[in-house]
ROKOL-722275 format. One record per atom (N, C-alpha, C): residue in three letters; x, y, z. Coordinates in steps of 0.1 Angstrom, whole numbers, padded with zeros to 4 digits, always signed. Example, Ala and Ser with C-alpha at 12.3 -4.5 7.8 and 13.67 -1.06 7.14 Angstrom:
BEGIN
ALA+0132-0057+0078;ALA+0123-0045+0078;ALA+0132-0033+0078;SER+0128-0022+0071;SER+0137-0011+0071;SER+0129+0000+0079;
//
This chain:
BEGIN
MET+0009-0011-0001;MET+0000-0002-0002;MET+0009+0012+0004;SER+0006+0023-0009;SER+0016+0035-0012;SER+0013+0044+0002;ILE+0001+0041+0008;ILE-0001+0053+0017;ILE+0010+0054+0031;ILE+0015+0068+0033;ILE+0025+0063+0042;ILE+0020+0076+0056;ASN+0020+0069+0068;ASN+0015+0078+0070;ASN-0002+0084+0072;GLY-0006+0083+0066;GLY-0023+0083+0059;GLY-0022+0086+0048;LYS-0012+0099+0045;LYS-0012+0107+0034;LYS-0015+0100+0024;VAL-0018+0103+0011;VAL-0027+0100-0002;VAL-0015+0107-0012;TYR-0013+0105-0024;TYR-0008+0106-0030;TYR-0012+0121-0035;ASP-0007+0136-0038;ASP-0015+0149-0042;ASP-0008+0153-0052;TRP-0010+0165-0059;TRP-0002+0170-0070;TRP+0008+0174-0063;SER+0019+0179-0053;SER+0028+0184-0050;SER+0039+0165-0051;ASP+0033+0155-0049;ASP+0041+0144-0055;ASP+0040+0138-0066;VAL+0037+0149-0075;VAL+0039+0142-0087;VAL+0049+0155-0094;THR+0058+0148-0104;THR+0068+0148-0112;THR+0063+0150-0126;VAL+0063+0159-0135;VAL+0062+0156-0148;VAL+0076+0161-0159;ALA+0083+0149-0166;ALA+0096+0154-0171;ALA+0093+0152-0188;VAL+0096+0163-0197;VAL+0098+0161-0211;VAL+0113+0163-0215;PRO+0116+0152-0220;PRO+0130+0152-0228;PRO+0130+0167-0232;GLY+0144+0178-0228;GLY+0148+0190-0241;GLY+0139+0201-0237;LEU+0125+0198-0224;LEU+0123+0209-0224;LEU+0121+0213-0204;ASN+0118+0224-0202;ASN+0116+0227-0187;ASN+0105+0232-0189;LEU+0090+0223-0188;LEU+0078+0226-0189;LEU+0075+0227-0171;GLU+0067+0233-0165;GLU+0060+0236-0152;GLU+0044+0236-0157;LEU+0041+0221-0163;LEU+0026+0216-0162;LEU+0018+0219-0152;GLN+0002+0227-0153;GLN-0008+0227-0141;GLN-0016+0212-0140;GLU-0015+0206-0150;GLU-0028+0194-0153;GLU-0022+0187-0161;ILE-0020+0168-0161;ILE-0019+0161-0167;ILE-0031+0152-0169;SER-0029+0146-0176;SER-0043+0137-0178;SER-0040+0122-0185;TYR-0042+0112-0186;TYR-0038+0105-0196;TYR-0051+0091-0197;ASN-0049+0082-0203;ASN-0060+0073-0204;ASN-0055+0063-0222;ASP-0058+0046-0217;ASP-0056+0040-0225;ASP-0071+0032-0228;GLU-0073+0021-0241;GLU-0077+0010-0235;GLU-0078+0000-0251;LEU-0087-0010-0243;LEU-0077-0021-0255;LEU-0095-0028-0252;GLU-0099-0020-0266;GLU-0113-0024-0274;GLU-0114-0044-0270;LYS-0126-0043-0265;LYS-0125-0060-0261;LYS-0148-0063-0265;GLU-0146-0072-0268;GLU-0164-0078-0278;GLU-0167-0088-0276;VAL-0177-0092-0263;VAL-0187-0109-0269;VAL-0187-0114-0275;ALA-0181-0125-0277;ALA-0184-0132-0290;ALA-0198-0141-0288;TYR-0204-0143-0294;TYR-0217-0152-0294;TYR-0217-0164-0302;GLY-0227-0176-0298;GLY-0221-0185-0304;GLY-0238-0191-0305;ARG-0239-0207-0306;ARG-0252-0205-0308;ARG-0258-0205-0288;GLY-0272-0196-0295;GLY-0279-0195-0279;GLY-0278-0180-0271;GLN-0278-0178-0261;GLN-0277-0163-0257;GLN-0264-0157-0244;ARG-0258-0167-0242;ARG-0246-0165-0237;ARG-0234-0164-0245;PRO-0227-0156-0241;PRO-0213-0153-0246;PRO-0206-0168-0247;ARG-0196-0173-0257;ARG-0189-0181-0254;ARG-0175-0177-0255;GLY-0172-0165-0253;GLY-0156-0161-0256;GLY-0158-0144-0258;TYR-0145-0139-0259;TYR-0144-0126-0266;TYR-0133-0122-0277;GLY-0133-0113-0279;GLY-0122-0110-0289;GLY-0118-0090-0287;GLU-0104-0097-0285;GLU-0103-0078-0288;GLU-0096-0076-0302;GLY-0097-0059-0300;GLY-0094-0049-0309;GLY-0083-0040-0309;ASN-0086-0030-0313;ASN-0070-0024-0309;ASN-0067-0014-0294;TYR-0058-0013-0296;TYR-0056-0007-0285;TYR-0048+0011-0285;LYS-0054+0020-0280;LYS-0051+0032-0282;LYS-0050+0041-0266;SER-0045+0050-0271;SER-0038+0060-0255;SER-0036+0077-0262;GLU-0042+0080-0252;GLU-0041+0093-0254;GLU-0039+0106-0243;GLY-0042+0119-0240;GLY-0038+0120-0229;GLY-0041+0135-0233;LYS-0039+0143-0221;LYS-0040+0160-0224;LYS-0034+0162-0210;MET-0024+0178-0217;MET-0017+0187-0203;MET-0023+0207-0205;SER-0016+0208-0196;SER-0021+0218-0191;SER-0008+0228-0190;LEU-0008+0240-0193;LEU+0006+0248-0189;LEU-0002+0264-0188;LEU+0009+0269-0183;LEU+0005+0283-0182;LEU+0013+0290-0198;ARG+0008+0303-0202;ARG+0010+0305-0216;ARG+0023+0307-0217;ASP+0029+0312-0205;ASP+0044+0314-0207;ASP+0054+0300-0214;ASP+0049+0290-0201;ASP+0056+0276-0207;ASP+0047+0274-0222;PHE+0038+0273-0226;PHE+0034+0271-0240;PHE+0046+0285-0248;ASP+0045+0298-0244;ASP+0057+0300-0251;ASP+0069+0293-0255;ASP+0073+0290-0244;ASP+0087+0281-0239;ASP+0084+0269-0254;LEU+0072+0263-0256;LEU+0072+0252-0261;LEU+0075+0257-0276;ILE+0067+0267-0279;ILE+0068+0272-0295;ILE+0080+0275-0295;ASP+0086+0283-0288;ASP+0105+0284-0284;ASP+0108+0272-0291;TYR+0107+0258-0283;TYR+0116+0247-0289;TYR+0111+0243-0306;CYS+0102+0245-0304;CYS+0097+0242-0320;CYS+0103+0247-0330;LYS+0105+0260-0327;LYS+0111+0273-0337;LYS+0132+0262-0337;SER+0132+0266-0325;SER+0148+0262-0325;SER+0151+0248-0333;GLN+0139+0239-0328;GLN+0142+0225-0336;GLN+0138+0223-0355;GLY+0133+0237-0357;GLY+0127+0236-0371;GLY+0115+0229-0369;VAL+0104+0228-0363;VAL+0096+0220-0363;VAL+0083+0224-0359;PRO+0072+0226-0367;PRO+0061+0231-0363;PRO+0054+0221-0352;LEU+0044+0231-0346;LEU+0042+0225-0333;LEU+0038+0208-0337;TYR+0025+0208-0342;TYR+0016+0198-0347;TYR+0024+0187-0352;LYS+0039+0189-0356;LYS+0047+0176-0361;LYS+0054+0173-0352;LEU+0061+0183-0340;LEU+0065+0179-0326;LEU+0064+0164-0323;VAL+0076+0157-0320;VAL+0073+0142-0315;VAL+0077+0144-0299;ILE+0074+0138-0290;ILE+0080+0139-0278;ILE+0082+0128-0275;PRO+0097+0117-0276;PRO+0097+0105-0271;PRO+0088+0101-0265;LYS+0091+0107-0253;LYS+0081+0100-0238;LYS+0080+0117-0227;ILE+0072+0114-0223;ILE+0067+0123-0212;ILE+0065+0111-0201;VAL+0074+0114-0191;VAL+0075+0113-0177;VAL+0069+0112-0166;VAL+0057+0109-0159;VAL+0049+0110-0148;VAL+0050+0102-0137;SER+0058+0109-0127;SER+0062+0101-0112;SER+0056+0108-0102;TYR+0053+0098-0095;TYR+0044+0096-0080;TYR+0053+0094-0068;ALA+0057+0103-0060;ALA+0070+0097-0045;ALA+0057+0104-0037;ASN+0058+0100-0026;ASN+0053+0099-0010;ASN+0065+0104-0003;ASP+0071+0109+0005;ASP+0077+0110+0014;ASP+0079+0096+0022;GLY+0092+0086+0018;GLY+0098+0077+0022;GLY+0091+0062+0018;GLY+0077+0066+0008;GLY+0074+0059-0003;GLY+0084+0054-0015;ARG+0083+0045-0025;ARG+0085+0042-0035;ARG+0080+0051-0044;THR+0089+0050-0053;THR+0088+0065-0067;THR+0080+0055-0079;ARG+0067+0054-0081;ARG+0060+0047-0093;ARG+0059+0061-0109;THR+0064+0051-0119;THR+0061+0062-0130;THR+0052+0052-0141;ASP+0047+0065-0146;ASP+0038+0061-0156;ASP+0049+0068-0167;VAL+0049+0062-0178;VAL+0057+0068-0191;VAL+0047+0070-0202;LEU+0047+0079-0207;LEU+0037+0081-0222;LEU+0048+0081-0236;ASN+0042+0068-0241;ASN+0057+0068-0253;ASN+0052+0074-0266;THR+0062+0081-0274;THR+0058+0089-0290;THR+0044+0099-0281;VAL+0048+0107-0279;VAL+0038+0116-0276;VAL+0037+0127-0292;THR+0026+0127-0294;THR+0022+0143-0305;THR+0012+0154-0303;ILE+0011+0163-0305;ILE+0002+0177-0294;ILE-0006+0176-0312;THR-0021+0165-0310;THR-0030+0171-0319;THR-0043+0182-0320;LYS-0041+0191-0308;LYS-0051+0201-0304;LYS-0046+0211-0295;ALA-0044+0221-0297;ALA-0043+0239-0289;ALA-0055+0242-0284;ASP-0054+0244-0273;ASP-0071+0255-0269;ASP-0067+0264-0259;GLN-0069+0275-0265;GLN-0067+0281-0249;GLN-0081+0297-0251;LYS-0081+0295-0238;LYS-0093+0305-0235;LYS-0092+0322-0231;ASN-0088+0329-0231;ASN-0086+0344-0221;ASN-0097+0348-0220;ALA-0102+0357-0207;ALA-0116+0366-0205;ALA-0111+0372-0193;GLN-0117+0384-0190;GLN-0119+0398-0181;GLN-0118+0386-0170;GLY-0107+0393-0161;GLY-0105+0388-0149;GLY-0096+0372-0145;ASP-0093+0368-0155;ASP-0083+0361-0155;ASP-0069+0363-0147;LYS-0071+0352-0136;LYS-0052+0356-0130;LYS-0044+0355-0137;SER-0048+0341-0151;SER-0034+0335-0156;SER-0038+0330-0167;LEU-0032+0329-0175;LEU-0037+0326-0194;LEU-0032+0308-0192;LYS-0042+0300-0195;LYS-0033+0286-0191;LYS-0041+0282-0211;VAL-0028+0272-0215;VAL-0035+0263-0227;VAL-0032+0252-0223;ASP-0045+0242-0229;ASP-0049+0228-0230;ASP-0042+0222-0244;LEU-0034+0208-0241;LEU-0032+0204-0251;LEU-0036+0196-0249;ASP-0042+0190-0266;ASP-0039+0171-0268;ASP-0035+0164-0270;LEU-0030+0154-0265;LEU-0024+0147-0266;LEU-0026+0135-0277;LEU-0017+0123-0290;LEU-0019+0112-0285;LEU-0010+0105-0293;VAL-0009+0098-0279;VAL+0001+0089-0274;VAL+0002+0073-0281;VAL+0013+0075-0289;VAL+0017+0067-0303;VAL+0024+0049-0291;ASN+0029+0054-0291;ASN+0032+0039-0285;ASN+0027+0029-0273;GLY+0021+0037-0262;GLY+0007+0038-0248;GLY+0017+0041-0242;ILE+0009+0033-0228;ILE+0016+0042-0218;ILE+0017+0026-0210;ASP+0029+0031-0205;ASP+0040+0019-0192;ASP+0035+0027-0180;ARG+0033+0016-0173;ARG+0027+0018-0157;ARG+0034+0012-0148;ASP+0046+0023-0146;ASP+0052+0012-0135;ASP+0064+0003-0139;GLY+0067+0001-0153;GLY+0076-0007-0163;GLY+0066-0019-0167;VAL+0050-0016-0158;VAL+0044-0030-0170;VAL+0037-0022-0184;LYS+0039-0031-0197;LYS+0036-0024-0205;LYS+0020-0028-0208;PRO+0011-0022-0216;PRO-0005-0025-0218;PRO-0007-0037-0222;VAL+0000-0041-0235;VAL-0008-0047-0240;VAL+0010-0059-0247;
//
């Protein structure tokens, strides 16, 4: 169990590393799935199941100045934002005294950038949709 002295993971326990970039994210979320469907034979009961495609995706939010750093990185590499391929994004979780758990998003590209600015905003944020091409490894375990 990962709870140390009653403390569960919180945002301060999360570290996100993007190779070649020094970004401080406001939020990161990711998910993956393997399509599965029951297979029927004679009668009304399933006789098994079949598997389809695996897919993974994510989202990250960062402040506008960090997004500007990302754009500057793209310029320095001579790569448009939507052509940038990030080899991996590493998300680590660790409580004081506990073991570090790590999720790795492999081969990531950006599919959408969403920004909204409104009167009274205290900070400007940019949301990025991510396509995770080669899956999400959770603490060293491959998804499929």
